[in-house]
N, C-alpha and C positions, 0 to 999 in steps of 0.2 A: 392396355397395360399388361401385355402378355408375360412380363417378367415378374409380376407380383404373384406370389404363391401363398400357400396356407400359412406360412410363417408371418407374412405381412398381415393377413386377416386376423391372426391371433394377436399380432402387435397392435392393430387398430383397436381390438376389443380391450387389450390391456390399457391403452391410453384412455379409453372411455371410462374404464373402471379405476383409473389412476387415483383420483381424489379419495376414493373409498378404501381401496385395497392397500394403498401406500401412504395413508394419512400421516403416519409417524415419521416418514422419511423426508429428507430435504429434497427440493425440486431438482437441484443439480445432480444429486445421486440417482434420483428416479430416471431422469432423462438419460444419463450415462448408462444405467443398467438396461433401459429399454432399447437404446441404440445397439448395445451388445447382443441382447437376447434376440432381437429381430433380424440381425444381419445387416441392418441399414446403417450400421456404423462404418461400413466399408463403401467407399465411393468407387464402384465398378461399373462395367458396362451393363451388367445384369441387374444392378440396383442403382438407378440414377439418383444423384444427389437431390433432385427436385421431387423425389417420391413424397407423397403426402401421407402423414401418419397422424391419425386422429384429427385431421383438419389442419395440421401444422406440417410444413416441410422442414427438412433438415436445416435449410437456410433460415427459416423462422426461429428455430431453436438456438442456432448459433448466434443469430442476431440478438435474441433474448439474453443469451449469456454475455455477449459483448456489452449490451446496454446495461445489464446488471453490474458488470465490473466497472463500466464507465461511471455510473451513478455512485457506486461504492467508492471508487478512487476519488471522485470529486468531493464526496462527503468527508473522507479522511483529510484531504488537502485543505478543505474549508475549515475543518475543526482545528487542525494544528497551526494554521496560519493566523488564527485569531490571536489577539493580545492575551497572553497567559496560556496559549495553547500548549506550549512546552513548559513554561515557567511554573504553573500551578498544577501540573499533572505529575504526581510522584512516579508514575510508570516511565515517563520519558524526560523528566526534568534533567537538564544538562548541568552536572556539577562542575566545579573547577577541575582542571586537569590534575592528575596525581602529582605531577611535578611542582604544582603550586601549593600543595597542602602545607609544606614546610614554610612557605612564604606566608600563608594565612596564619599559621601558628605564631610565627615571629612577630607579625604585625599586630595580631590580637593581643599579644603579651605587652605591647606598648600602647594599647588603646586605639589602634587603627584598623581593627578587624572589619569595620563597616566598609572600608574601601574594597575588601575582597568580596563582601556580599554584593556590593554594587557591580563589581566586575562579573560576578556569576549571573546576576540579573541580565546584564547586557549580552552575555553569551546566549541566553535563552531568547532574548529579543531578536538577535541576529538569526537564529534558527527559524523563528516565526516569520521573519521578513523573507527568508530565502525559500521557504516551503512551497509557495505558489508555483515556482518554476517546475515542480514535479508534475503539475497537472497536464501540461502538454506532452510530456514524455510518457506518462501513463496512457494518454490518448493515442499516441503513436504506436505504442506496444500493443494496445488492444486492436487498433486498426490493422496491424500487420499479422494478427493471429489468423492462422489458417485452420482448416477443418481438423487436421490431426492434432494441432495444439489444443483446440477446443475440446476434442474428444478426450485427450489425456487429462485435461482439467476436470471435465465432467466425471470421469472415472477415477480421479485421483483422490488423495487424502484431503483433509479439510483445508490445508494450506497450499494446494496444488497451484492455484492461480498466483498466489503470492510468490511461490518459488519460480514460476514462469516469469513474473515481473522482475524478480531479483536477477535471474539469468539474463534477461533482455535489457534491463535498465541500469543495473548497478554501475557499470563503467560509463555509459553516456550520461547518466544522471549525476554521477560524481564529477565528471568532466565539466558539464554545463553548470553545475551548482557551485563549483569551487570559486569562480570569480564572483558569483552572486553572494556567497557566504562572506568572502573577503570584503566586498563592498558593504554588505549588511553589518559586518563588525565595525566598519568605519562609521556607518550611519548611526549605529546604536551607541557609539562612543566607547566601544569595548577596547579599541586599540589605544586610545588616549588613556583610558582607565588603567589598562595594563602597563603602559609606560609610567604612569604616576605611581602605581603599586610597586613596580620594580625599582623605581628611583628611591622610594622610601625604604624598601627592603635592603637595597645595596648600600644605603647610608648607615645601616645598623652594623655594629662591630661583630666580627667573628661569625658571619653567616655564610653558609656554603652557597656556591653558585646555583642558580635555578633559572630555567627558561621553559617556555611552552610554545607549541605551534597551535595557536588558537583556531586558525582556519581549518586545519585537519581535524582537530578535536570536535569542533561544532559540526563539520561535515559528516564525520563518522557517526556521531550520536544522533544527528538530525536524520540521516538516512535510516538508522536503526529504528528511530521512533516512527517514521513513515511506514516502514514495512511491518512493524509490530501492530500498528492499527489497521493496516491493510489485511493482515492475517485475521484479526478480530472481525473486521467487516466481512471478509470472505466466509468465515464460520457462520456468521449471522445470515448471510445470503443462502448458504446451504440448508439452514434450518427453517427459514421462513421466506415466503415470497417478498421480494424487495418492494419498496413503495412504488406503486405503478405510476410513474411520472411521465412515461412516454407511451406512444401508441403501440410499439412492439412489445413492451413489457405488459401492457394491458391485454394484448392478444395472446401472448404466451402464458401468462400467469392466470388468465381467466379459465384455463382448462382444468 
């Protein structure tokens, strides 16, 4: 290994002392900093990507990052796709569209407000039904992550991975989830409930016109909820070793 110099030796020592000297820092931040300080963050002819650092290669650490993000994204999708994953969570509960608030007020005034509550519940049920679709798209984004992407995430702010996912996923996720959301709204009975609500509302005298795009509303707020919790999961990943549920996580986080 004629290319390994005193910087690499110091880096190896730093990795061995990592748990003691850097105990208060998150593992993602530690790895990112060590990559920069050692010069091993650059894949060049003089510093091969397979260089071993503290018993771990760059590919090991990137695989560890990908596995952490995969497990984290699966945790988020699993949480939000459960019954009441959206409905009973005040942080991401999907309210009625603003354009239907006047409808709710008018129907509540004549004793039919429960119809609007039922519609709101069905909007959240639709989001819960559609959320599992995000699992595969997260996996595809993680799989396509290259070394430079991973390095930027390791060296970035607490939501660097979430911002990466937003940039990579927002358009394809919205495109793929739109028909899923539309179908989920039908399955949840939201479309029928909406038609019933609007029929009762329009039968009232002197009420202004009102309408709402339920699919777009649930899609927008559903994606916001997914990314909100992905950011929370990422922050937790940076602060603490993720649950060691796979071989590569055990290998990386045992250091």
